[in-house]
C-alpha positions in Angstrom: 0.0 0.0 0.0 1.4 3.4 -1.0 1.8 6.4 1.3 -1.1 8.1 -0.5 -3.4 5.1 -0.1 -2.5 4.9 3.6 -3.4 8.6 4.0 -6.7 8.2 2.1 -7.5 5.1 4.2 -6.9 7.0 7.4 -9.0 10.0 6.2 -11.9 7.6 5.5 -11.7 6.1 8.9 -11.5 9.4 10.8 -15.3 10.1 10.8 -16.0 6.5 12.0 -13.4 6.7 14.7 -14.7 10.1 15.8 -18.2 8.6 16.2 -16.9 5.6 18.1 -14.9 7.9 20.4 -18.1 9.8 21.3 -19.8 6.5 22.0 -16.9 5.4 24.2 -17.0 8.7 26.2 -20.7 7.9 26.9 -19.7 4.4 28.0 -17.1 5.8 30.4 -19.6 8.2 31.8 -22.1 5.4 32.3 -19.6 3.3 34.2 -18.6 6.2 36.6 -19.0 4.8 40.2 -20.7 8.0 41.4 -22.8 9.4 38.5 -23.1 6.4 36.2 -25.6 3.5 36.0 -25.9 1.8 39.3 -24.6 -1.8 39.2 -24.9 -4.5 41.8 -24.4 -8.3 42.1 -27.4 -10.1 40.6 -28.3 -13.8 40.8 -28.5 -15.6 37.5 -30.0 -19.1 38.0 -27.6 -20.3 40.8 -24.6 -18.0 40.0 -24.1 -14.5 41.4 -22.9 -12.2 38.6 -21.0 -9.1 39.8 -21.6 -5.6 38.4 -24.8 -6.4 36.6 -27.2 -3.7 35.5 -30.9 -3.8 34.4 -32.4 -2.5 31.1 -34.7 -0.1 32.9 -31.8 1.5 34.7 -29.9 2.0 31.4 -33.0 3.7 29.8 -33.6 5.8 32.9 -30.0 7.0 33.0 -29.9 7.9 29.3 -33.3 9.8 29.7 -32.1 11.9 32.7 -28.5 12.5 31.4 -29.5 13.8 27.9 -33.0 15.0 28.7 -34.6 12.9 26.0 -37.8 10.9 25.7 -37.9 7.3 26.8 -38.2 6.0 23.3 -35.1 7.9 22.2 -33.2 6.5 25.2 -34.3 3.0 24.3 -33.1 3.5 20.7 -29.8 4.8 21.9 -29.4 1.9 24.3 -30.3 -0.6 21.6 -27.6 0.9 19.4 -25.0 0.5 22.2 -26.0 -3.2 22.5 -25.9 -3.7 18.7 -22.4 -2.4 18.6 -21.3 -4.6 21.5 -20.7 -2.0 24.2 -23.3 -3.6 26.4 -24.2 -7.3 26.3 -27.2 -9.2 27.6 -26.8 -11.9 30.2 -30.0 -13.8 29.3 -31.3 -13.4 25.8 -28.0 -13.5 23.8 -29.5 -13.6 20.3 -31.5 -10.4 20.6 -29.2 -7.4 20.6 -31.8 -4.9 22.0 -32.4 -3.2 25.3 -35.4 -4.4 27.2 -36.7 -1.6 29.5 -37.4 -4.0 32.3 -35.5 -6.1 34.9 -33.5 -8.0 32.2 -29.8 -8.2 33.1 -26.9 -6.6 31.2 -23.2 -5.9 31.7 -20.7 -3.5 30.3 -18.4 -5.1 27.7 -14.7 -5.0 28.5 -12.8 -2.4 26.4 -10.8 -5.2 24.9 -13.8 -6.1 22.7 -14.9 -2.6 21.8 -15.2 -1.9 18.1 -12.7 0.9 18.2 -9.9 -1.6 18.9 -10.4 -2.8 15.3 -9.4 -6.3 15.9 -9.6 -8.4 12.7 -12.5 -10.7 12.9 -10.9 -13.9 11.5 -12.5 -17.2 10.7 -9.8 -19.1 12.6 -10.8 -17.3 15.9 -14.4 -18.0 15.2 -13.6 -21.7 14.5 -11.8 -21.9 17.8 -14.7 -20.4 19.6 -17.2 -22.8 18.0 -15.0 -25.8 18.7 -14.7 -24.7 22.4 -18.5 -24.3 22.6 -18.9 -27.7 21.0 -16.7 -29.3 23.7 -18.5 -27.5 26.5 -22.0 -28.3 25.1 -21.0 -31.9 24.2 -21.8 -31.5 20.6 -25.2 -29.7 21.0 -24.9 -26.3 19.3 -27.5 -23.9 18.0 -28.7 -24.7 14.4 -26.9 -21.8 12.8 -23.7 -22.4 14.9 -23.8 -26.1 13.8 -24.0 -25.0 10.1 -21.1 -22.6 10.6 -19.1 -25.2 12.5 -19.5 -27.8 9.7 -18.7 -25.2 7.0 -15.5 -24.0 8.8 -14.5 -27.6 9.4 -14.7 -28.4 5.7 -13.0 -25.1 4.8 -10.2 -25.4 7.3 -9.7 -29.1 7.3 -5.9 -28.6 6.7 -5.5 -27.0 10.1 -8.4 -28.3 12.1 -6.1 -30.2 14.5 -4.5 -26.9 15.5 -8.0 -25.3 16.0 -9.2 -28.2 18.2 -6.0 -28.1 20.2 -6.4 -24.3 20.9 -10.0 -24.9 21.8 -9.1 -27.6 24.3 -6.4 -25.4 25.9 -8.8 -22.4 26.3 -11.5 -24.7 27.7 -9.0 -26.1 30.2 -7.8 -22.6 31.2 -11.5 -21.5 31.6 -12.3 -24.3 34.0 -9.5 -23.1 36.4 -11.4 -19.7 36.9 -14.0 -19.2 39.5 -17.5 -19.9 38.3 -18.8 -16.2 38.3 -15.7 -15.1 36.4 -16.1 -18.1 34.0 -19.7 -17.2 33.3 -18.9 -13.5 32.8 -16.1 -14.3 30.3 -18.3 -16.7 28.4 -21.0 -14.1 28.1 -18.5 -11.5 26.9 -17.1 -13.8 24.3 -20.5 -14.9 23.1 -21.7 -11.4 22.9 -18.7 -10.4 20.8 -19.4 -13.2 18.3 -23.1 -12.6 18.2 -22.3 -9.0 17.1 -19.7 -10.0 14.5 -21.2 -13.3 13.4 -24.9 -12.7 13.9 -27.6 -15.4 13.7 -29.7 -15.6 10.5 -32.4 -12.9 10.5 -30.5 -10.6 12.8 -29.4 -7.2 11.5 -25.7 -6.7 12.0 -24.5 -3.3 13.0 -21.0 -4.3 11.7 -22.4 -4.8 8.2 -25.1 -2.1 8.0 -23.7 0.5 10.3 -20.8 3.0 10.3 -18.3 0.8 8.5 -20.5 0.3 5.4 -21.3 4.0 5.1 -17.8 5.2 5.5 -15.3 2.6 4.3 -16.1 0.9 0.9 -13.0 -1.3 1.3 -14.5 -2.9 4.4 -17.7 -3.6 2.5 -15.7 -5.3 -0.2 -13.8 -7.3 2.4 -17.0 -8.5 4.0 -18.5 -9.4 0.6 -15.3 -11.3 -0.3 -15.3 -13.2 3.0 -18.9 -14.2 2.5 -18.2 -15.3 -1.0 -15.3 -17.5 0.1 -17.5 -19.2 2.7 -20.1 -20.2 0.1 -19.9 -23.8 -1.2 -17.9 -23.8 -4.4 -17.8 -26.1 -7.4 -14.7 -27.0 -9.3 -14.5 -25.3 -12.7 -14.1 -28.6 -14.5 -17.4 -29.8 -12.9 -19.3 -26.7 -13.8 -17.9 -26.7 -17.4 -18.9 -30.3 -17.7 -22.4 -29.5 -16.6 -22.7 -26.7 -19.1 -21.4 -29.0 -21.9 -23.9 -31.7 -20.9 -26.8 -29.2 -20.9 -25.8 -27.9 -24.3 -25.6 -31.4 -25.8 -28.9 -32.4 -24.3 -30.8 -29.4 -25.5 -29.0 -28.9 -28.8 -31.7 -30.4 -31.0 -34.5 -28.6 -29.1 -33.1 -25.1 -29.7 -34.7 -23.4 -32.8 -31.6 -21.3 -33.3 -29.3 -24.3 -33.5 -31.6 -26.9 -35.1 -34.4 -26.6 -37.7 -38.0 -26.7 -36.5 -40.2 -29.5 -37.8 -42.1 -29.3 -40.1 -40.9 -25.7 -40.7 -39.9 -22.6 -38.9 -43.1 -20.4 -38.6 -41.1 -17.2 -38.1 -39.4 -17.7 -41.6 -42.0 -19.5 -43.7 -45.3 -18.2 -42.2 -46.5 -21.8 -42.0 -48.4 -22.3 -38.8 -48.3 -26.1 -38.7 -45.6 -26.1 -36.1 -48.0 -24.2 -33.7 -50.8 -26.7 -34.3 -48.6 -29.7 -33.6 -47.3 -28.1 -30.4 -50.5 -26.8 -28.9 -50.8 -27.1 -25.1 -53.3 -30.0 -25.0 -52.8 -31.6 -28.4 -54.0 -35.2 -28.7 -50.8 -36.7 -30.3 -47.6 -35.0 -29.3 -44.4 -35.0 -31.4 -41.4 -37.2 -30.7 -39.2 -34.2 -29.8 -41.8 -33.1 -27.3 -42.0 -36.5 -25.6 -38.2 -36.8 -25.6 -38.0 -33.5 -23.7 -40.1 -35.0 -20.9 -37.3 -37.4 -20.1 -34.7 -34.7 -19.5 -36.0 -33.8 -16.0 -39.1 -33.9 -13.9 -39.4 -30.1 -14.2 -39.7 -30.4 -18.0 -42.5 -33.0 -17.6 -44.5 -30.8 -15.3 -44.0 -27.6 -17.3 -45.7 -29.2 -20.3 -49.5 -29.4 -20.0 -49.6 -32.4 -22.3 -46.9 -34.1 -20.2 -48.9 -33.5 -17.1 -51.9 -35.1 -18.6 -49.9 -38.2 -19.4 -48.3 -38.2 -15.9 -51.8 -37.8 -14.4 -53.0 -40.9 -16.2 -50.1 -42.8 -14.8 -50.7 -41.6 -11.2 -54.4 -42.5 -11.6 -53.4 -46.1 -12.2 -51.1 -45.9 -9.2 -53.9 -44.5 -7.0 -51.7 -41.5 -6.3 -53.4 -38.7 -8.3 -53.7 -36.5 -5.3 -50.0 -35.6 -5.4 -50.1 -34.0 -8.8 -53.5 -32.4 -8.0 -52.0 -30.8 -4.9 -49.0 -29.5 -6.9 -51.3 -28.0 -9.5 -53.5 -26.4 -6.8 -50.4 -24.8 -5.3 -49.5 -23.4 -8.7 -53.0 -22.0 -9.2 -52.8 -20.3 -5.8 -49.3 -18.9 -6.5 -50.2 -17.4 -9.9 -53.9 -16.7 -9.4 -55.7 -13.5 -8.6 -55.3 -11.8 -5.2 -59.1 -11.6 -4.7 -59.5 -15.4 -4.6 -56.3 -16.2 -2.7 -57.8 -16.8 0.8 -60.6 -19.0 -0.6 -58.2 -21.1 -2.6 -55.9 -21.5 0.3 -58.7 -22.7 2.5 -60.0 -25.0 -0.2 -56.6 -26.6 -0.6 -56.4 -27.1 3.1 -59.8 -28.8 3.3 -59.1 -31.0 0.2 -55.5 -32.1 0.8 -54.2 -31.3 4.3 -56.9 -31.6 7.0 -57.6 -34.8 8.8 -60.0 -37.0 6.9 -59.5 -34.9 3.7 -61.0 -36.5 0.6 -57.6 -36.3 -1.2 -55.2 -36.4 1.8 -51.5 -36.2 0.9 -48.6 -37.7 2.9 -46.2 -35.1 4.2 -43.9 -35.1 7.3 -45.0 -33.5 10.6 -42.6 -30.6 10.5 -43.7 -29.5 7.0 -47.4 -29.9 8.0 -46.8 -27.7 11.1 -45.2 -25.0 9.1 -47.9 -25.1 6.5 -50.8 -25.0 9.0 -49.2 -22.2 10.9 -48.8 -20.2 7.7 -52.4 -20.7 6.6 -53.6 -18.6 9.5 -52.4 -15.6 7.4 -52.4 -17.0 3.9 -50.4 -15.5 1.0 -49.3 -16.7 -2.4 -46.3 -18.8 -1.2 -47.8 -20.2 2.0 -47.8 -23.7 0.5 -44.3 -23.7 -0.9 -42.9 -26.0 1.8 -45.5 -28.7 1.2 -45.4 -28.2 -2.6 -41.6 -28.7 -2.6 -42.0 -31.8 -0.4 -44.5 -33.4 -2.8 -42.4 -32.3 -5.8 -39.3 -34.1 -4.4 -41.5 -37.1 -3.5 -42.7 -37.5 -7.1 -39.3 -36.7 -8.6 -37.2 -39.4 -6.9 -36.3 -42.3 -9.1 -37.6 -44.9 -6.7 -41.0 -43.1 -6.6 -43.2 -41.9 -9.4 -41.0 -40.2 -12.1 -38.7 -43.1 -12.5 -41.5 -45.6 -12.6 -43.4 -43.4 -15.1 -40.6 -43.5 -17.6 -40.7 -47.3 -17.5 -44.5 -47.6 -17.5 -46.7 -48.7 -20.4 -48.4 -45.3 -20.3 -45.2 -43.5 -21.3 -44.1 -46.2 -23.8 -47.5 -46.1 -25.5 -47.2 -42.3 -25.8 -43.7 -42.7 -27.2 -44.9 -45.1 -29.9 -47.9 -42.9 -30.7 -45.8 -39.7 -31.1 -45.3 -38.4 -34.6 -42.2 -37.0 -36.3 -43.5 -34.5 -38.9 -41.7 -34.3 -42.3 -39.9 -31.2 -43.1 -41.8 -28.8 -45.4 -39.8 -27.6 -48.3 -40.6 -24.1 -49.6 -39.3 -22.6 -52.8 -38.0 -19.1 -53.0 -41.1 -17.8 -54.9 -43.4 -19.3 -52.3 -41.5 -17.6 -49.5 -41.7 -14.3 -51.4 -45.4 -14.8 -52.0 -46.0 -15.4 -48.3 -44.0 -12.3 -47.5 -46.2 -10.2 -49.8 -49.3 -11.6 -48.0 -48.2 -10.3 -44.7 -50.0 -7.3 -43.3 -48.6 -5.1 -40.6 -50.5 -5.1 -37.4 -52.7 -2.1 -36.7 -51.5 0.3 -33.9 -53.5 0.0 -30.6 -54.1 3.7 -30.7 -55.8 3.5 -34.1 -57.9 0.5 -33.0 -59.0 2.6 -29.9 -59.9 5.5 -32.2 -61.9 3.3 -34.5 -63.8 1.8 -31.6 -64.7 5.3 -30.2 -65.9 6.4 -33.7 -68.0 3.2 -34.0 -69.6 3.9 -30.6 -70.4 7.5 -31.6 -71.9 6.4 -34.9 -74.1 3.8 -33.1 -75.2 6.4 -30.6 -76.3 8.8 -33.3 -78.0 6.2 -35.5 -79.9 4.6 -32.6 -83.6 5.2 -31.7 -84.3 8.3 -29.6 -86.4 8.0 -26.4 -88.8 11.0 -26.7 -89.9 10.7 -23.0 -86.3 11.2 -21.7 -85.9 14.3 -24.0 -89.2 15.9 -22.8 -88.4 15.2 -19.1 -85.0 17.0 -19.5 -86.7 19.9 -21.2 -89.4 20.2 -18.5 -86.7 20.1 -15.7 -84.8 22.8 -17.5 -87.8 25.0 -17.7 -88.4 24.8 -14.0 -84.9 26.1 -13.1 -85.1 29.5 -11.4 -83.0 32.1 -13.3 -80.3 33.8 -11.2 -81.2 37.2 -9.7 -79.8 40.2 -11.5 -77.4 42.4 -9.5 
């Protein structure tokens, strides 16, 4: 980094550091033994925590010190918690101030944001490994996901991480229990701020750093990109090549349309052969159904064929439920509530006429969402049924081997290519007529309505009533 870049980097950080210094001065004033927030030992379960403070005392002190409303004091206190200057002793995941008897403590200056300690994945991995040892393998769901991801990413030095975690865990057990609880809460609060649970707004991502320093935003984005699961370039290129080879014959830009390309020849036979619910499909269309289960369901003719197979398997309710979910998702908003309730009564409730088999967790999420229905309230259940039908050992694989599909395959036609000479193409081109502008169509409709109004019969009684009413009007007085 050049001297100029260092100077610019420092200038960008001066506003942020100035704001943090102001916050730190507030924190020092709050911790003053005489004029600050009163702290006292508080009992947490069976452990006495020294220098604990309550949320209502924090809000009251901010209100009196700065002569502000209680709501403003609560917002300021929540900001102090979000930045890690104060941490909760009970509800660790919610970085807010509760204006009640909830217990908090002042964070040690070592963990203050102004220290600018680099938040490294190695330190976070050591922390999670230590918690995994303490909790005997029982971590929160998001922590377990992060733990597995870091284990996979740092597999080359995981022995070192586990060794450091064991040493820190052994050193922590030598402390007194109150000190051990306080240190654990401090460390956990630090990582909740810098590695927040899903759904929690992080002050480190959306606060001062993002507004002032674009390099920090780029660093966070790069770090998050690195943590995403990656695929080898050879695997991704192989998948692209496979997709291109599979769909090569079905791309009208790469392969000719049969019997002819309607955009070139003006022959509409291609559209008639590929209508949504045509009786006999083409071989190319049937071949496309075998590419994936999504291709089969996206074709109305393929769904009809698959529905016939499910009817023989006595499992037609699965496809019916999937189609009902699609109708709810893409239907009008006015009928959304009625459709959601109808789907619940038909497929999900006990004793439903077309009851579907989904697991208890998915059913619980779906029933809870139906209390306030929206377009995507059935997505979890729809995905479950989709995967159930897609698996090879279930319906899709059996369908491709069934007599229903084989009969459709034999019945499918392969149209011959239509050959057009150059004079025929020129003649078709001369027959083309440009479409009329919508503005002209609207003007013609208005003129037609006006003409019909003038040429229609006149109701003499309405005309006489209007004239009589007009004659009864009192003329305005002259000034």
